[in-house]
Backbone as a chain_set.jsonl record, in Angstrom:
{"seq": "MAETNTENRIVIQMNNTALELVEGDITELDVEAIVNPANEKLLLGGGVAGVIKKKGGPSVQEECKRIGSTPTGTAVITGAGKMKFKHILHAVGPKMGEGDEDRKLSSAVRSSLALADRHGLKSMAIPAISTGNFGFPMDRAARITLTEVHRYLQGGTKLQRVIVVLFDEDAYKVFARELRRGFR", "coords": {"N": [[-70.09, 19.953, 11.289], [-67.755, 21.274, 11.363], [-65.201, 20.93, 12.649], [-62.202, 19.615, 12.996], [-59.594, 19.075, 11.069], [-59.029, 16.473, 10.256], [-59.167, 12.768, 9.721], [-58.983, 11.286, 12.151], [-60.938, 10.496, 14.179], [-63.572, 8.996, 16.998], [-66.625, 8.065, 17.935], [-68.218, 7.436, 20.705], [-71.542, 6.352, 22.201], [-72.38, 6.798, 25.949], [-74.71, 6.142, 27.918], [-76.262, 9.36, 28.409], [-74.536, 10.244, 27.056], [-72.143, 11.658, 24.852], [-68.982, 10.244, 23.874], [-65.8, 11.608, 22.647], [-62.904, 11.171, 20.223], [-60.261, 12.523, 19.518], [-58.231, 13.787, 16.994], [-56.231, 16.881, 17.175], [-56.586, 20.368, 17.374], [-57.174, 21.623, 20.296], [-58.326, 24.36, 20.827], [-59.517, 25.402, 19.08], [-62.142, 23.7, 18.77], [-65.7, 23.189, 18.96], [-66.868, 24.078, 21.553], [-68.221, 24.381, 24.91], [-66.394, 24.746, 27.1], [-62.718, 24.12, 27.272], [-60.135, 21.821, 28.691], [-57.315, 22.924, 30.326], [-54.075, 21.891, 30.812], [-52.77, 22.819, 33.59], [-50.554, 24.401, 35.625], [-49.543, 24.206, 39.286], [-49.125, 27.247, 39.786], [-50.889, 27.933, 38.211], [-49.842, 29.757, 35.844], [-49.722, 30.637, 32.517], [-47.85, 28.989, 30.399], [-45.676, 27.214, 28.072], [-46.937, 24.845, 25.648], [-50.411, 23.316, 25.558], [-51.019, 25.61, 27.349], [-49.402, 27.617, 26.231], [-50.452, 28.479, 23.714], [-53.282, 28.794, 24.629], [-52.768, 31.38, 26.178], [-51.461, 32.944, 24.063], [-53.809, 33.015, 21.95], [-56.334, 33.635, 23.659], [-55.675, 36.017, 24.941], [-54.744, 38.561, 27.468], [-56.489, 38.453, 29.385], [-57.068, 35.93, 30.64], [-54.828, 35.121, 31.699], [-54.768, 36.908, 33.343], [-57.14, 36.355, 35.076], [-56.318, 33.794, 36.294], [-54.409, 34.81, 38.31], [-55.809, 36.174, 39.933], [-56.995, 34.155, 40.744], [-54.846, 32.639, 41.906], [-53.867, 30.118, 43.037], [-53.722, 26.269, 42.675], [-53.865, 23.16, 43.953], [-52.232, 20.104, 43.125], [-53.819, 17.777, 41.227], [-56.379, 18.901, 41.154], [-58.921, 21.257, 39.925], [-59.842, 24.43, 38.05], [-62.096, 27.072, 37.275], [-62.165, 29.789, 34.608], [-62.912, 32.542, 32.545], [-62.614, 32.552, 28.978], [-61.461, 34.442, 27.483], [-60.653, 35.894, 24.694], [-61.227, 33.591, 22.694], [-63.476, 31.011, 21.036], [-65.147, 29.619, 22.775], [-66.467, 29.415, 25.933], [-65.513, 28.837, 28.816], [-62.438, 27.859, 30.667], [-60.988, 25.188, 31.734], [-58.584, 24.595, 34.221], [-56.813, 22.363, 34.872], [-54.965, 20.496, 37.104], [-52.5, 18.616, 36.744], [-50.009, 15.784, 37.343], [-46.545, 15.837, 37.835], [-44.095, 13.695, 36.251], [-42.179, 11.388, 38.83], [-42.922, 12.877, 41.232], [-44.175, 11.374, 42.367], [-47.249, 9.114, 43.316], [-48.02, 9.324, 41.079], [-50.413, 8.454, 39.549], [-52.721, 8.279, 41.073], [-53.428, 10.93, 41.053], [-53.151, 12.151, 38.663], [-55.569, 11.077, 37.868], [-57.407, 12.354, 39.514], [-57.312, 15.123, 38.987], [-58.533, 14.579, 36.05], [-60.907, 13.894, 36.794], [-61.608, 16.039, 38.591], [-61.91, 18.217, 36.54], [-64.027, 17.345, 35.108], [-66.241, 16.987, 37.065], [-65.937, 19.904, 37.886], [-66.889, 21.201, 35.462], [-69.636, 20.347, 35.109], [-70.63, 21.309, 37.703], [-71.044, 23.923, 36.608], [-72.871, 23.789, 34.796], [-72.58, 23.121, 32.402], [-72.68, 21.656, 29.239], [-70.613, 20.79, 27.166], [-67.35, 19.761, 27.066], [-63.745, 19.981, 26.21], [-60.911, 17.781, 26.452], [-57.494, 17.216, 27.024], [-54.503, 15.489, 26.556], [-53.608, 15.236, 29.59], [-50.527, 16.404, 31.265], [-48.871, 14.921, 29.809], [-47.199, 16.268, 28.35], [-44.624, 18.641, 29.096], [-44.787, 17.832, 31.669], [-44.157, 14.95, 31.581], [-45.16, 12.705, 31.723], [-46.219, 9.25, 30.82], [-47.554, 8.391, 27.724], [-49.172, 6.234, 27.275], [-49.778, 5.565, 29.653], [-51.289, 7.735, 30.588], [-53.26, 7.823, 28.757], [-54.682, 5.288, 29.757], [-55.772, 5.887, 32.179], [-56.946, 8.35, 31.775], [-58.929, 8.034, 30.127], [-60.47, 6.258, 31.356], [-61.134, 7.173, 33.376], [-62.733, 9.497, 32.452], [-64.893, 7.725, 31.61], [-65.875, 6.48, 33.935], [-66.809, 8.492, 35.384], [-68.771, 9.24, 33.502], [-70.907, 7.215, 33.909], [-72.055, 7.987, 36.256], [-74.825, 10.169, 36.948], [-74.774, 12.92, 34.94], [-74.683, 16.152, 33.541], [-73.48, 17.005, 31.328], [-72.997, 16.689, 27.808], [-71.315, 16.017, 25.835], [-68.149, 15.114, 25.588], [-64.821, 15.694, 24.945], [-62.269, 14.143, 24.262], [-59.204, 15.278, 23.27], [-56.587, 15.112, 21.233], [-53.229, 16.219, 20.351], [-51.509, 15.099, 18.215], [-51.089, 12.883, 15.742], [-49.873, 10.222, 16.678], [-50.381, 10.236, 19.626], [-52.918, 10.081, 19.185], [-53.349, 7.772, 18.433], [-52.137, 6.379, 20.567], [-54.262, 6.617, 22.613], [-56.638, 5.841, 21.148], [-56.028, 3.412, 20.996], [-56.099, 2.287, 23.567], [-58.73, 2.941, 24.057], [-60.019, 0.849, 22.418], [-59.515, -1.139, 23.466], [-60.741, -1.131, 25.918], [-62.765, -0.42, 29.008], [-61.676, -0.62, 32.122]], "CA": [[-69.552, 19.744, 12.686], [-66.086, 21.246, 10.839], [-64.076, 21.066, 13.913], [-61.086, 19.63, 13.009], [-59.284, 18.81, 9.741], [-58.6, 15.084, 10.444], [-60.066, 11.87, 9.731], [-59.101, 10.742, 13.266], [-62.065, 10.667, 15.091], [-63.974, 8.162, 17.275], [-67.467, 8.358, 18.923], [-68.754, 6.63, 21.595], [-72.504, 7.406, 23.096], [-72.458, 6.624, 26.99], [-75.772, 7.178, 28.725], [-76.841, 10.344, 27.522], [-73.047, 11.51, 26.45], [-71.072, 11.243, 23.594], [-67.52, 10.466, 23.954], [-65.279, 11.446, 21.45], [-61.645, 10.911, 20.943], [-60.368, 13.188, 18.262], [-56.743, 14.489, 16.908], [-56.663, 18.442, 16.359], [-56.427, 21.966, 18.196], [-57.898, 21.719, 21.519], [-58.56, 26.127, 21.1], [-60.491, 25.403, 17.835], [-63.185, 23.21, 19.219], [-66.878, 23.593, 19.168], [-67.52, 23.301, 23.036], [-68.528, 25.464, 25.672], [-64.858, 24.598, 27.943], [-61.413, 23.113, 27.049], [-59.478, 21.66, 29.755], [-55.963, 23.6, 30.023], [-53.137, 21.386, 31.933], [-51.915, 23.851, 34.378], [-49.189, 24.032, 36.665], [-50.337, 25.118, 40.352], [-49.332, 28.351, 40.217], [-51.863, 29.214, 36.899], [-48.9, 30.388, 35.126], [-49.81, 30.027, 31.047], [-46.36, 28.968, 29.808], [-45.758, 26.353, 26.778], [-47.966, 23.769, 25.07], [-51.68, 23.789, 25.504], [-51.284, 26.948, 28.088], [-49.217, 28.849, 25.508], [-51.639, 28.444, 22.738], [-54.33, 29.8, 25.194], [-52.381, 32.648, 26.408], [-51.716, 33.898, 22.561], [-55.42, 33.063, 21.479], [-57.337, 34.305, 24.493], [-55.601, 37.319, 25.263], [-54.163, 38.833, 28.493], [-57.608, 38.362, 30.496], [-57.087, 34.637, 31.021], [-53.842, 35.148, 32.574], [-55.253, 37.979, 34.801], [-58.228, 35.847, 35.995], [-55.662, 32.91, 36.777], [-53.362, 35.625, 38.535], [-56.644, 36.474, 40.878], [-57.242, 33.064, 41.602], [-53.365, 32.527, 42.668], [-52.962, 28.421, 42.458], [-54.512, 25.171, 43.079], [-53.06, 21.995, 44.058], [-52.031, 18.688, 41.87], [-55.453, 16.61, 41.226], [-57.425, 20.025, 41.313], [-58.995, 22.283, 39.038], [-60.282, 25.951, 38.475], [-62.328, 27.637, 36.074], [-61.767, 31.3, 34.35], [-63.218, 33.001, 31.4], [-61.656, 31.856, 27.76], [-60.74, 35.362, 26.807], [-61.365, 36.025, 23.375], [-61.278, 32.256, 22.114], [-65.054, 31.065, 20.793], [-65.851, 28.917, 23.822], [-67.006, 30.192, 27.073], [-64.672, 28.789, 29.763], [-61.397, 26.984, 30.667], [-60.751, 24.579, 33.198], [-57.527, 24.699, 34.455], [-56.73, 21.091, 35.701], [-53.566, 20.405, 37.525], [-51.611, 17.243, 36.698], [-48.917, 15.476, 38.174], [-45.065, 16.182, 36.966], [-43.406, 12.157, 36.449], [-41.499, 11.627, 39.657], [-43.427, 13.377, 42.159], [-44.811, 10.591, 43.602], [-48.496, 9.109, 43.399], [-48.736, 10.255, 39.954], [-51.823, 8.129, 38.658], [-53.843, 8.717, 41.445], [-53.097, 12.905, 41.007], [-53.756, 12.547, 37.243], [-57.174, 10.47, 38.065], [-58.142, 13.171, 40.47], [-57.405, 16.11, 38.09], [-59.267, 14.231, 35.219], [-62.091, 13.919, 37.4], [-61.942, 17.531, 39.004], [-62.069, 19.158, 35.739], [-65.507, 16.661, 34.34], [-66.988, 17.825, 38.025], [-66.56, 21.461, 37.595], [-68.071, 21.516, 34.142], [-70.895, 19.603, 35.778], [-71.028, 22.101, 38.525], [-71.369, 25.106, 36.319], [-74.165, 23.097, 33.734], [-72.022, 23.198, 31.208], [-73.074, 20.439, 28.429], [-69.975, 20.209, 26.385], [-66.291, 19.769, 27.151], [-62.972, 19.156, 25.457], [-59.867, 17.406, 27.468], [-56.413, 16.777, 26.124], [-53.794, 14.613, 27.436], [-52.678, 16.152, 30.842], [-49.65, 16.056, 32.01], [-48.066, 14.259, 28.839], [-45.999, 17.426, 27.657], [-43.595, 19.093, 30.243], [-44.778, 17.111, 32.824], [-43.463, 13.855, 31.175], [-46.375, 11.335, 32.061], [-46.398, 8.399, 29.601], [-48.657, 8.699, 26.969], [-50.143, 4.958, 27.217], [-50.798, 5.224, 31.335], [-52.368, 8.795, 30.576], [-54.292, 7.277, 27.935], [-55.696, 4.306, 30.335], [-56.002, 6.761, 33.173], [-58.006, 9.711, 31.275], [-60.059, 7.437, 29.395], [-61.183, 5.282, 32.479], [-61.603, 8.202, 34.563], [-63.867, 9.866, 31.878], [-66.142, 6.563, 31.466], [-66.288, 5.838, 35.141], [-67.642, 9.756, 35.693], [-69.984, 9.368, 32.847], [-71.781, 6.357, 34.767], [-73.217, 8.549, 37.151], [-75.669, 11.356, 36.117], [-73.976, 14.16, 34.647], [-75.292, 17.166, 32.36], [-72.416, 16.889, 30.199], [-73.629, 15.85, 26.76], [-70.202, 15.541, 24.642], [-66.919, 14.837, 26.239], [-64.235, 15.285, 23.799], [-60.599, 13.649, 24.495], [-58.716, 15.869, 21.924], [-55.159, 14.414, 21.156], [-52.59, 17.361, 19.4], [-50.793, 14.677, 17.044], [-51.417, 11.459, 15.388], [-49.12, 9.03, 17.862], [-50.764, 10.503, 20.695], [-54.139, 9.717, 19.024], [-53.333, 6.29, 18.079], [-52.414, 5.198, 21.589], [-55.447, 6.977, 22.868], [-57.708, 5.119, 19.954], [-55.956, 1.705, 21.41], [-56.724, 2.125, 24.594], [-60.075, 3.087, 23.762], [-60.495, -0.332, 21.908], [-59.116, -2.136, 24.73], [-62.398, -0.908, 26.545], [-62.23, 0.284, 30.158], [-61.251, -1.802, 33.156]], "C": [[-68.308, 19.546, 12.217], [-65.584, 22.077, 11.799], [-62.952, 21.149, 13.635], [-60.402, 19.038, 11.238], [-58.443, 17.588, 9.597], [-59.738, 14.135, 10.156], [-60.013, 10.996, 11.086], [-60.081, 11.065, 14.414], [-62.897, 9.267, 15.362], [-65.042, 8.416, 18.338], [-68.524, 7.363, 19.311], [-69.96, 7.029, 22.433], [-72.477, 6.161, 24.338], [-73.585, 7.072, 27.853], [-76.028, 8.238, 27.724], [-75.598, 11.242, 27.106], [-72.142, 10.996, 25.509], [-69.869, 11.539, 24.243], [-66.789, 10.611, 22.887], [-63.951, 11.384, 21.529], [-61.432, 11.267, 19.384], [-58.705, 13.743, 18.12], [-57.187, 15.928, 15.933], [-56.121, 19.323, 17.536], [-57.359, 22.06, 19.119], [-58.998, 23.254, 21.273], [-59.331, 26.187, 20.025], [-61.804, 24.36, 17.893], [-64.592, 23.921, 19.413], [-67.544, 23.306, 20.533], [-67.209, 24.374, 23.864], [-67.139, 25.933, 26.658], [-64.116, 23.72, 27.372], [-61.051, 23.298, 28.63], [-57.819, 22.004, 29.244], [-55.201, 22.592, 31.307], [-52.072, 22.4, 32.506], [-51.069, 23.08, 35.54], [-49.732, 24.551, 37.903], [-50.254, 26.301, 40.599], [-49.934, 29.2, 39.165], [-51.204, 29.763, 36.527], [-49.035, 29.648, 33.644], [-48.131, 30.357, 30.669], [-46.438, 28.287, 28.49], [-46.933, 25.506, 26.402], [-49.376, 24.313, 25.03], [-51.726, 25.403, 25.775], [-50.739, 28.147, 27.115], [-49.995, 29.007, 24.256], [-52.921, 29.462, 23.353], [-53.949, 31.005, 25.584], [-51.929, 33.431, 25.083], [-53.41, 34.127, 22.158], [-56.367, 33.923, 22.514], [-56.907, 35.299, 24.775], [-54.976, 37.401, 26.863], [-55.135, 38.386, 29.753], [-57.616, 37.275, 31.203], [-55.955, 34.606, 31.642], [-53.841, 36.086, 34.391], [-56.212, 37.073, 35.71], [-57.236, 34.469, 36.751], [-54.466, 33.587, 37.961], [-54.552, 35.774, 40.044], [-56.939, 35.159, 41.917], [-56.059, 32.567, 42.399], [-52.71, 30.808, 42.371], [-53.749, 27.535, 43.181], [-53.46, 24.091, 43.018], [-53.395, 20.825, 42.967], [-53.621, 18.183, 42.065], [-56.44, 17.65, 41.254], [-57.975, 20.769, 39.928], [-59.867, 23.563, 39.007], [-60.815, 26.408, 37.278], [-62.311, 29.144, 35.663], [-62.52, 31.103, 33.067], [-62.448, 32.391, 30.168], [-61.111, 33.129, 26.896], [-61.394, 36.003, 25.629], [-61.201, 34.929, 22.339], [-63.058, 32.084, 22.069], [-65.662, 30.443, 22.176], [-65.784, 29.876, 24.93], [-66.09, 30.192, 28.113], [-63.332, 27.899, 29.53], [-61.31, 26.569, 31.991], [-59.345, 24.263, 33.339], [-56.966, 23.438, 35.543], [-54.968, 21.051, 36.114], [-53.055, 18.928, 37.432], [-50.612, 16.851, 37.465], [-47.796, 15.707, 37.253], [-44.801, 14.275, 37.697], [-42.434, 12.41, 37.831], [-41.651, 12.075, 40.892], [-44.181, 12.394, 43.295], [-46.59, 9.997, 43.302], [-49.121, 9.693, 42.164], [-50.319, 9.554, 39.353], [-52.955, 8.393, 39.435], [-54.317, 10.42, 41.171], [-53.791, 13.139, 39.639], [-55.355, 12.255, 37.356], [-57.97, 11.579, 38.602], [-58.24, 14.571, 39.455], [-58.213, 15.863, 36.901], [-60.765, 14.815, 35.891], [-63.068, 15.042, 38.091], [-62.56, 18.369, 37.933], [-63.798, 18.672, 34.886], [-66.494, 17.34, 35.978], [-66.961, 19.254, 38.139], [-66.779, 21.601, 36.426], [-69.579, 21.162, 34.524], [-71.54, 20.633, 36.593], [-71.576, 23.507, 37.864], [-72.452, 24.937, 34.774], [-73.571, 23.417, 32.304], [-72.288, 21.616, 29.965], [-72.035, 19.857, 27.257], [-68.442, 20.709, 26.71], [-65.011, 19.511, 26.719], [-61.604, 18.81, 26.399], [-58.802, 17.273, 26.642], [-55.748, 15.712, 27.365], [-52.986, 14.907, 28.534], [-51.781, 15.366, 31.421], [-48.485, 15.427, 30.978], [-46.88, 14.97, 28.141], [-44.826, 17.417, 28.565], [-43.431, 18.18, 31.132], [-44.069, 15.87, 32.809], [-43.934, 12.618, 31.58], [-46.381, 10.642, 30.79], [-47.637, 8.559, 29.121], [-49.629, 7.219, 27.229], [-50.692, 5.061, 28.817], [-51.655, 6.499, 31.17], [-53.405, 8.574, 30.043], [-55.43, 6.322, 29.176], [-56.241, 5.119, 31.441], [-57.032, 7.68, 33.083], [-59.265, 9.033, 31.005], [-61.124, 6.338, 30.555], [-61.57, 6.327, 33.472], [-62.945, 8.952, 33.779], [-65.046, 8.8, 31.853], [-66.457, 6.385, 32.815], [-67.079, 7.412, 35.68], [-69.089, 9.659, 34.833], [-71.334, 8.431, 32.983], [-72.435, 6.762, 35.079], [-73.872, 9.497, 36.368], [-74.722, 12.529, 36.091], [-75.039, 14.754, 33.522], [-74.62, 17.31, 31.316], [-73.054, 15.83, 29.102], [-72.829, 15.33, 25.952], [-69.177, 15.998, 25.475], [-65.913, 14.666, 25.112], [-62.731, 15.135, 24.289], [-59.925, 14.159, 23.209], [-57.085, 15.391, 22.201], [-54.342, 15.433, 20.09], [-51.842, 16.604, 18.254], [-51.486, 13.04, 17.062], [-50.978, 10.247, 16.471], [-49.777, 9.426, 18.993], [-52.329, 9.742, 20.283], [-54.102, 8.084, 18.94], [-53.015, 5.58, 19.386], [-53.727, 5.374, 22.625], [-56.579, 5.814, 22.117], [-57.421, 3.495, 20.721], [-56.553, 1.279, 22.723], [-57.751, 1.84, 24.82], [-60.704, 1.517, 23.383], [-60.381, -1.308, 22.794], [-60.208, -2.386, 25.797], [-61.634, -0.555, 28.416], [-62.413, -0.879, 31.226], [-60.713, -0.914, 34.59]], "O": [[-67.659, 18.504, 12.305], [-65.495, 23.3, 11.898], [-62.334, 22.205, 13.771], [-61.207, 18.62, 10.406], [-57.378, 17.572, 8.98], [-60.929, 14.428, 10.259], [-60.833, 10.089, 11.229], [-59.886, 11.814, 15.371], [-63.034, 8.451, 14.45], [-64.723, 8.861, 19.44], [-69.346, 6.727, 18.65], [-69.779, 7.874, 23.31], [-72.523, 4.961, 24.066], [-73.548, 8.145, 28.455], [-76.021, 8.09, 26.502], [-75.564, 12.453, 26.888], [-71.518, 9.936, 25.559], [-69.586, 12.532, 24.914], [-66.995, 9.782, 22.001], [-63.473, 11.493, 22.658], [-61.967, 10.768, 18.394], [-58.069, 14.066, 19.123], [-57.835, 16.151, 14.91], [-55.362, 18.956, 18.432], [-58.426, 22.589, 18.808], [-60.208, 23.228, 21.502], [-59.978, 27.234, 19.978], [-62.469, 24.315, 16.857], [-64.677, 25.037, 19.927], [-68.493, 22.54, 20.699], [-66.263, 25.148, 23.721], [-66.855, 27.101, 26.925], [-64.565, 22.651, 26.958], [-61.332, 24.169, 29.454], [-57.238, 21.582, 28.243], [-55.624, 22.537, 32.462], [-50.956, 22.701, 32.083], [-50.954, 21.965, 36.049], [-50.515, 25.48, 37.701], [-51.005, 26.785, 41.446], [-49.818, 30.414, 38.992], [-51.617, 30.916, 36.648], [-48.659, 28.494, 33.436], [-47.465, 31.393, 30.65], [-47.274, 28.745, 27.71], [-47.951, 25.649, 27.079], [-49.639, 25.441, 24.613], [-52.17, 26.264, 25.015], [-51.249, 29.266, 27.053], [-49.983, 30.186, 23.901], [-53.392, 30.476, 22.837], [-54.78, 31.889, 25.376], [-52.08, 34.652, 25.122], [-54.025, 35.192, 22.107], [-57.077, 34.833, 22.084], [-57.867, 36.025, 25.035], [-54.746, 36.34, 27.444], [-54.707, 38.044, 30.855], [-58.074, 37.334, 32.344], [-56.064, 33.724, 32.493], [-53.405, 36.041, 35.542], [-56.079, 37.058, 36.934], [-57.578, 34.208, 37.904], [-53.665, 32.788, 38.445], [-54.098, 35.477, 41.149], [-57.059, 35.066, 43.138], [-56.263, 32.095, 43.517], [-51.686, 30.403, 41.82], [-54.395, 27.881, 44.17], [-52.47, 24.067, 42.287], [-54.379, 20.66, 42.246], [-54.336, 18.316, 43.058], [-57.573, 17.195, 41.41], [-57.268, 20.741, 38.92], [-60.621, 23.74, 39.964], [-60.179, 26.235, 36.239], [-62.489, 29.852, 36.653], [-62.772, 30.018, 32.542], [-61.535, 31.632, 30.494], [-60.469, 32.985, 25.856], [-62.501, 36.543, 25.641], [-61.043, 35.262, 21.164], [-63.825, 32.74, 22.773], [-66.732, 30.904, 22.571], [-65.172, 30.943, 24.89], [-65.706, 31.291, 28.512], [-63.119, 27.318, 28.466], [-61.464, 27.199, 33.038], [-58.889, 23.565, 32.433], [-56.763, 23.59, 36.748], [-54.028, 21.514, 35.468], [-53.415, 18.155, 38.32], [-50.278, 17.626, 38.361], [-47.983, 15.777, 36.039], [-45.063, 13.76, 38.784], [-41.934, 13.527, 37.963], [-40.783, 11.842, 41.733], [-44.566, 12.541, 44.455], [-47.226, 10.997, 42.968], [-50.192, 10.289, 42.047], [-51.176, 10.241, 38.796], [-54.033, 8.685, 38.918], [-55.464, 10.864, 41.134], [-54.677, 13.962, 39.409], [-56.222, 13.053, 37.0], [-59.12, 11.761, 38.202], [-59.371, 14.998, 39.223], [-58.747, 16.897, 36.497], [-61.452, 15.791, 35.589], [-64.288, 15.153, 38.214], [-63.512, 19.113, 38.166], [-64.522, 19.453, 34.269], [-67.395, 18.159, 35.793], [-67.991, 19.824, 38.498], [-66.958, 22.817, 36.344], [-70.541, 21.824, 34.136], [-72.718, 20.939, 36.409], [-72.427, 24.167, 38.462], [-72.672, 25.813, 33.938], [-74.155, 23.896, 31.332], [-71.826, 20.539, 30.341], [-72.288, 18.875, 26.56], [-68.215, 21.918, 26.65], [-64.939, 18.287, 26.829], [-61.267, 19.739, 27.134], [-59.065, 17.199, 25.442], [-56.159, 15.319, 28.457], [-51.759, 14.846, 28.458], [-51.88, 14.238, 31.904], [-47.302, 15.446, 31.319], [-45.918, 14.469, 27.559], [-44.145, 16.416, 28.788], [-42.349, 17.695, 31.464], [-43.394, 15.561, 33.792], [-43.236, 11.62, 31.759], [-46.523, 11.271, 29.742], [-48.641, 8.804, 29.79], [-50.847, 7.348, 27.355], [-51.821, 4.702, 29.15], [-52.8, 6.399, 31.609], [-54.48, 8.937, 30.521], [-56.609, 6.595, 29.401], [-57.447, 4.925, 31.594], [-57.869, 7.885, 33.962], [-60.37, 9.311, 31.471], [-62.251, 5.875, 30.378], [-62.401, 6.091, 34.348], [-64.035, 9.009, 34.348], [-66.176, 9.211, 32.119], [-67.635, 6.04, 32.914], [-68.02, 7.262, 36.461], [-70.205, 9.908, 35.288], [-72.43, 8.65, 32.467], [-73.582, 6.497, 34.719], [-73.549, 9.671, 35.193], [-74.06, 12.971, 37.031], [-75.888, 14.15, 32.866], [-75.16, 17.763, 30.307], [-73.456, 14.681, 29.283], [-73.169, 14.355, 25.283], [-69.223, 17.092, 26.037], [-66.009, 13.695, 24.361], [-62.121, 16.128, 24.686], [-60.063, 13.53, 22.16], [-56.561, 15.366, 23.314], [-54.808, 15.466, 18.951], [-51.494, 17.302, 17.301], [-52.069, 12.354, 17.902], [-51.801, 9.48, 16.972], [-49.68, 8.419, 19.694], [-52.816, 8.911, 21.05], [-54.948, 7.364, 19.47], [-53.411, 4.426, 19.55], [-54.143, 4.446, 23.319], [-57.233, 5.035, 22.81], [-58.284, 2.647, 20.948], [-57.254, 0.296, 22.963], [-58.095, 0.881, 25.511], [-61.695, 1.064, 23.957], [-61.149, -2.268, 22.846], [-60.5, -3.437, 26.367], [-60.471, -0.497, 28.816], [-63.171, -1.843, 31.124], [-60.316, -1.526, 35.581]]}, "num_chains": 1, "name": "protein.A"}
């Protein structure tokens, strides 16, 4: 599994699914789909979306334009363009200050997991949605994301592998600390 050049990895088995916490580049993982922390208009701008736009080529943005938009707390699926995985799940998380952010982030995470399941996917990677330009605090995002993934994996799922991928060591440490605290 030569996926990341880091020692930062935790793997937990939950029922029939491996939950992994990894520091690395989400676009380089060996999975069937990745989650793009999207905006409602599905415009690929900066952060993860900028990397997707560059590596995936124009077809990803063209598919997003055909879809048009999706509300905060929901997710839509497109192809992955020139990247090695098959799909991108575009999940719209909340912007800090818009109100009801925790519920909206939970919904965005749950929507991306459910969408992967509906499409019969076995593996996916999800980043720390809303923590970049949308200003969501990393510790709250860690608690909400991990709790939502844990809850989802308790039900029946076809997903065999869910990777929560963090772009740097600081974010990884926050998520690892939250994971060690356990689910609540």
